[in-house]
C-alpha positions in Angstrom: -15.2 44.2 -23.5 -12.7 45.1 -20.8 -14.9 43.6 -18.1 -15.3 40.4 -20.2 -11.5 40.0 -20.6 -11.0 40.8 -16.9 -13.6 38.3 -15.8 -12.0 35.6 -18.1 -8.6 36.3 -16.7 -9.7 36.2 -13.1 -11.5 32.9 -13.8 -8.4 31.3 -15.3 -6.2 32.6 -12.6 -8.5 31.1 -9.9 -8.6 27.8 -11.7 -4.9 27.6 -12.2 -4.1 28.6 -8.6 -6.5 25.8 -7.5 -4.8 23.3 -9.8 -1.4 24.3 -8.5 -2.6 24.0 -4.9 -4.0 20.6 -5.6 -0.7 19.4 -7.2 1.3 20.8 -4.2 -1.1 19.3 -1.7 -0.9 15.9 -3.3 2.8 16.2 -3.4 3.0 16.9 0.3 0.6 14.1 1.1 2.8 11.7 -0.8 5.9 12.9 1.0 4.2 12.5 4.3 3.1 9.0 3.4 6.7 8.0 2.4 7.8 4.5 1.5 7.9 2.7 4.9 6.5 -0.7 4.1 7.7 -3.6 6.1 3.8 -5.9 2.3 -7.3 -18.4 -1.6 -5.4 -20.6 -3.7 -4.8 -20.6 -7.4 -2.9 -18.5 -10.0 -5.8 -16.0 -10.2 -5.1 -14.9 -6.6 -1.4 -14.3 -7.1 -0.2 -17.8 -6.2 1.9 -19.8 -8.7 0.3 -22.9 -7.4 -2.2 -24.0 -4.9 -0.7 -24.4 -1.4 -2.2 -26.4 1.4 -1.4 -23.7 4.0 -0.8 -19.9 4.0 1.0 -17.8 6.6 0.2 -14.2 5.9 1.7 -11.0 7.3 -0.7 -8.0 6.9 0.7 -4.5 7.0 -2.4 -2.4 6.6 -2.6 1.4 6.5 -6.3 2.1 6.8 -8.3 5.1 5.4 -8.8 6.6 8.9 -5.0 6.8 9.3 -4.7 3.8 11.7 -2.2 1.0 11.2 -2.8 -2.7 11.7 -0.2 -5.4 11.6 -1.6 -8.9 11.9 -0.7 -12.5 11.2 -3.1 -14.9 9.5 -2.8 -18.7 9.1 -5.0 -20.5 6.7 -5.2 -24.3 6.1 -7.2 -25.5 3.1 -9.0 -28.4 4.8 -10.8 -29.5 1.7 -7.6 -30.0 -0.3 -5.8 -31.5 2.7 -8.3 -34.3 3.0 -9.1 -34.6 -0.7 -9.2 -38.2 -1.8 -8.9 -39.6 1.7 -11.5 -41.6 3.7 -11.9 -43.0 7.1 -9.4 -42.6 9.9 -6.7 -40.9 7.7 -9.3 -38.2 6.7 -10.4 -37.7 10.3 -6.9 -37.5 11.7 -6.0 -34.7 9.3 -9.1 -32.7 10.1 -8.5 -33.1 13.8 -4.8 -32.2 13.4 -5.7 -28.8 11.8 -8.1 -27.8 14.6 -5.7 -29.1 17.3 -2.6 -27.2 16.0 -4.4 -23.9 15.1 -6.6 -24.0 18.1 -3.5 -24.4 20.4 -1.9 -21.5 18.6 -5.0 -19.4 19.2 -4.9 -20.2 22.9 -1.2 -19.6 23.2 -1.3 -16.1 21.7 -4.4 -15.2 23.6 -2.7 -16.0 26.8 0.2 -13.8 25.7 -2.1 -10.8 25.4 -2.7 -10.8 21.7 -6.1 -10.6 20.1 -6.4 -14.0 18.5 -9.3 -15.8 16.9 -9.7 -19.2 15.2 -12.5 -20.7 13.2 -12.5 -23.6 10.7 -8.9 -23.5 9.5 -8.4 -19.8 9.8 -6.4 -18.2 12.6 -5.9 -14.5 12.9 -3.5 -12.8 15.4 -3.4 -9.0 15.7 0.2 -8.0 16.5 0.0 -4.2 16.5 -2.7 -1.6 16.2 -2.1 2.1 16.2 -4.2 5.2 15.6 -1.6 6.6 13.2 1.8 6.0 11.6 3.2 8.6 14.1 2.1 6.5 17.0 3.7 3.4 15.4 7.0 5.2 14.8 7.1 6.6 18.4 6.3 3.1 19.7 9.3 1.8 17.7 11.5 4.6 19.2 11.8 6.5 16.0 11.6 10.3 16.0 12.1 11.0 12.3 15.7 12.3 12.7 17.4 9.0 12.5 19.0 7.9 9.2 17.5 4.7 8.2 19.8 4.2 5.3 17.0 3.7 2.8 17.7 4.5 -0.8 14.8 6.0 -2.8 15.2 6.2 -6.5 13.6 9.1 -8.5 12.5 8.8 -12.1 11.6 12.3 -13.4 8.5 12.6 -15.6 6.9 15.5 -17.4 3.6 15.4 -15.5 4.4 13.0 -12.6 7.6 11.8 -10.9 8.0 8.2 -9.8 9.8 7.4 -6.5 10.7 3.8 -5.9 11.8 2.0 -2.8 12.9 -1.7 -2.5 13.3 -3.8 0.6 12.8 -7.3 1.9 9.7 -8.5 3.7 9.5 -9.6 7.3 9.9 -13.2 6.1 13.5 -12.6 5.1 14.7 -13.1 8.7 12.3 -15.2 10.7 14.7 -17.1 12.9 13.6 -17.1 16.5 10.5 -15.1 15.7 6.8 -15.6 16.1 6.5 -16.4 12.4 9.1 -19.2 12.6 7.3 -20.7 15.6 4.0 -20.6 13.8 5.6 -22.2 10.6 7.0 -25.0 12.6 3.6 -25.7 14.2 1.9 -25.7 10.8 4.4 -28.2 9.6 3.3 -30.5 12.4 -0.2 -30.7 10.9 -0.8 -34.2 9.4 -0.2 -34.1 5.7 1.6 -30.7 5.5 5.2 -30.4 4.5 7.4 -27.2 4.4 7.0 -26.9 0.6 3.2 -26.9 1.1 3.2 -23.6 2.9 2.9 -20.2 1.1 4.3 -17.1 2.9 2.3 -14.0 1.9 3.1 -10.4 2.6 0.1 -8.0 2.2 0.7 -4.3 2.0 -2.5 -2.3 2.3 -3.0 1.3 1.5 -6.0 3.6 0.8 -4.1 5.1 -2.1 -5.1 3.9 -5.5 -2.6 2.5 -8.0 -2.4 5.9 -9.6 -0.5 7.0 -6.5 1.0 3.9 -5.0 2.0 0.9 -7.2 4.3 -2.1 -6.7 5.7 -5.2 -8.3 3.3 -7.3 -6.3 2.0 -10.7 -7.6 -1.5 -9.2 -7.3 -3.1 -5.9 -6.5 -6.7 -5.8 -5.6 -9.3 -3.7 -3.8 -10.5 -5.0 -0.4 -13.9 -3.5 -0.1 -14.4 -4.5 3.6 -11.6 -2.1 4.7 -11.6 0.2 1.7 -8.0 -0.3 0.8 -5.8 -1.5 -2.1 -3.9 -4.7 -1.1 -0.5 -5.4 -2.7 0.1 -9.1 -2.4 3.6 -10.7 -2.5 3.8 -14.5 -2.5 6.8 -16.5 -1.4 7.6 -20.1 -0.4 10.3 -21.6 1.8 12.9 -21.1 -1.0 12.1 -17.5 -1.8 11.8 -15.8 1.6 14.5 -13.4 0.7 12.4 -12.0 -2.2 12.8 -8.2 -2.7 9.8 -6.1 -3.3 9.5 -2.6 -4.7 7.0 0.1 -4.0 6.4 2.9 -6.5 5.0 6.3 -5.6 3.7 8.7 -8.3 3.8 12.3 -7.3 3.0 15.4 -9.4 5.9 17.2 -10.9 5.2 20.6 -9.3 7.6 22.4 -11.6 5.6 21.4 -14.7 2.3 22.2 -13.0 3.5 25.7 -11.9 5.0 26.5 -15.3 1.8 25.5 -16.9 -0.1 27.6 -14.5 2.1 30.6 -15.3 1.7 30.0 -19.0 -2.1 29.8 -18.8 -2.2 33.0 -16.8 0.2 34.8 -19.1 -1.8 34.2 -22.3 -5.1 35.9 -21.3 -3.1 38.5 -19.4 -1.1 39.4 -22.5 -4.2 39.4 -24.6 -5.9 41.8 -22.1 -2.8 44.0 -22.0 -2.7 44.2 -25.8 -6.4 45.0 -26.0 -6.1 47.7 -23.4 -3.0 49.2 -25.2 -4.9 49.3 -28.6 -7.9 50.9 -27.0 -5.8 53.5 -25.3 -4.0 54.2 -28.6 -7.3 54.6 -30.4 -8.5 56.9 -27.6 -5.4 59.0 -27.8 -5.6 59.2 -31.6 -9.2 60.4 -31.4 -8.2 63.3 -29.2 -5.7 64.5 -31.7 
């Protein structure tokens, strides 16, 4: 019987230590991840209405640890020429290819990786093997005070950290984004109000760990990441977004571990004490 209680106790201790280690590890991973987040058509895709064009900034943290930041420009040719015939239809189609094709050439000549095909332009701005490489490239060492405020909401099992900020679209004056937006407005049939500005924040963490107030959160199978999609227009470029990070409350987990260990340990001690008392009584 002693061996049975001892085996059960050791099994529980091992399981609890493993659970505690898991909670602590997940907590450290979440801390390392931090809150640095600079995030087709129709309401089902997070858009309040269907826009003729989209300018998207992708801030993607990939499963292998690398970071990609890219701009995408999409023009919905079908909707742009819908209901038109003849010369007016042709001029709009030609205008899309002319403007986006010229942007592709311009950014390629500047050294960016840029591709264009059938109304879709993609420009890779930055690509790093890790967040550390990105921070060092930006001149950050980790000791500077960024002035970011992180709110903490304590929970019994999990704590929630939240961080709010503005997207890159909040200040586009004299930037690449502004120059692209102005060029898109030159496409025949597109006005400023026809352009959606989209900030995509990608992470390999599930919503259980990283959540947000995005218009839409979806899994992008091609890259294996969750994408948090924030949609704006020319009147809402100052929109604030919030990222939520859920991390285990290690205090609760360790107290639970101690309690689970204490119960069988106390039972084993009581059993051993009774057996010893019985043995001592038998000798008398």
